[in-house]
C-alpha angles and dihedrals in degrees: 000000000000107000103172138010123195121188127184128181097349122144105306093345116104095179136329139164121201130189115201131208124238095245132029115357114190123206118191137164141130120294109279094019091119108266090136088054089063090053090048091053091048089048090058089059089053094054104267120155117279135193139172090260088079092064118109092198107037091201096060135055126254120237126191117180130179132184120207131192099202133131128165138135095273093051092046089051090050093054092046095048092047092044094238125148110249116216135181089263127039116218118195121186130183123190128190117193123215087255089059097253115144131212128184132198135189112197087344092304115122113243136175125250095256090057090048091051092049093052092041091057088056093050108038137022113196110202114189134158088267099039130062096166103155096028093061096048113107089214091059092046091052092046090055091056093042092050089060094040092053092225098147096109094043091046091053090052091044093052092051090053090043091053091051091046093051092048090052091048091050092048091049091049091050092048091048090051089049090048092051091051091045094047090055089054097038097093091049093047091046091052092049092047094047092049092053093042092051089053087067093218115201128206109249094021108146131200089205091063092046092049090051091050090048092053091050093048092046092054101033095123092047090050093049093049093048093049090049090056090047090053091050091050092051102040112352125109127352096296106058138129097258092052090048092049092049090053090048091052091052092050094049094045091051090052097044091079087068096042121025092201089072089067090076090049089054090050092052092049089052088053089052090049091053092047092050091051089051091048091050092051094046092049089051090051092049090048090052091051095050111079138164104260112162091173093056089044089056092047094051092044092051091047091054091048091053094049093045092049094048094046091049093046095051095034097237132131107219146035089246091060089051090052090051090050091050089052090051091053090048091052091050091052090050090051092049091051091048095050093079091054093046092048091048092052092049092047089055091050091046090053090052091051091047092054090051090045094051092047092053092044090052091052092050092045092052091050091051093049091052095056100041095084090051092051091049091050094049093048092047091052093047092047090051090052088051094056100271103105095165098042117117132185112209116197111205116203115193117188109219126221116265093256090055096062109139141180091288100045134256099318135093111202121201128178115219123187140197120182098186137044113264094017115122120244116260137175113285091240089062096051109112106210116085091195092055091049091050093051091047090052090047090054094048094047092046093056097044102035093097092045104050137025111264126184126235106296124216117199113196110201097330086167096071110139093005132115144148120015093359090058090053090052093049089051091050093049091048091048091051091046092052090064087071102035142007117270131194112193128187105200145165095198122095090206089064097035091056092060096062126115090209125024125203122191118205119203143156124245127190114217114181106316096336135084121219134188112232132187124207127192102223123228123211099278093041090051091055090053093047094049089047089051089052088052101048112006139263093324105048117210124226089255090052090050090051092047090049091053090051092049090050092047094243 
């Protein structure tokens, strides 16, 4: 509900501040007084295009501010999705600089125009002779049918199933895409894995050890010959190191009785003798271990070639890294092989969800079909009461194919309209008469207002082409409708104007050399005069004044 509207420096408006009633707010005034300017200012709050040409004073900025007292699920969702703080009142402000730059704020938080338009569509529906915004939206048309069918609970259940179904479909599509990519790489991965597996890589295997073994095997004869010579030098023949050391020990021991210091020399020589014997034994052992083994030499050499080739190919530096790479290839192959099974399981679950989804969609579709004739009958009767005896609303329900199920079920709902007998039905957006459209919208909103949440509705000259008894009936319908939602109605008919809770009068005033649009909230006596003026002209007669009092119930 729009509670207040403040406009500064817009078109012919210098400054005004309006407070609206909760029910039917009437706006009247002579043609050209500026009623459309009010709609233009309100349109700015709803995200319509703005430019500096709208400024009254080109040296100052324009400000339009509206306060709304509205709170429903859709609005709460908007604030949550857009990460805005929701408060008990919603304050929207639009500013246009003298350079034509526009800024928008929701509860003093800067927002972009798309956000402003989205919130605006939830707060206000402006219905003029040239605009049928809500009426032409398929979502609104479907909501009209669903409000009568009482499908809210089933629709909530359906949408939960639909969400699960779509998530499964998306997951399956992603897995199939992954499977396709993996299948194209499977031969390559299998080849790489097999090559590494066939290499029989062992944890802890070291190229350094293999290279040492290779060097030993490659020089085994040279090692054996060298060690044989070493053995001869230490203990072979008559002239060898051990014999020489033994002689040296005897000499030193014989002399030590003359010089005690030589005892330590003898001890050291004995140590050398022991060390030489150990060296001789160890060299003999090594010589025994080293053998000519061409077959082993070939095996080690081939092993080193394999490891070097694999490390170079895969750009790694150790056998351990090759083992890790082999494990990665193995895991990828396992995943590829398991994709088919995972996809099969998900396909089965998706089929289960689809059966549930289709069952719920069928139930909703049947409920919609049952109420459509009743809606058409009610609208036809109301349109006849509003001066359109031959007007018919045709609600077309098209059942979609199973693969076309959407968030709202299996139905496509389309409103078709014919205002005159013998004239073919056509889409509402293609109907020419703004007055007919307005009355049709009034009928629809009147019958669903208590069933679904509707925003504040603005009717711009809904009375076009209407007079007499029909005007009274339109006024009655609007008055009844305003008990469920806030209405703002721009009208030229006293029968409608008299039904308002609050009455605003728009007029022009010349101050100095400038003309301004002013808006006055009429009190009781002023309302009588305005309704009388609408009945008989600028100078109301006594009879017109009396008729005005009767219309206003005074």
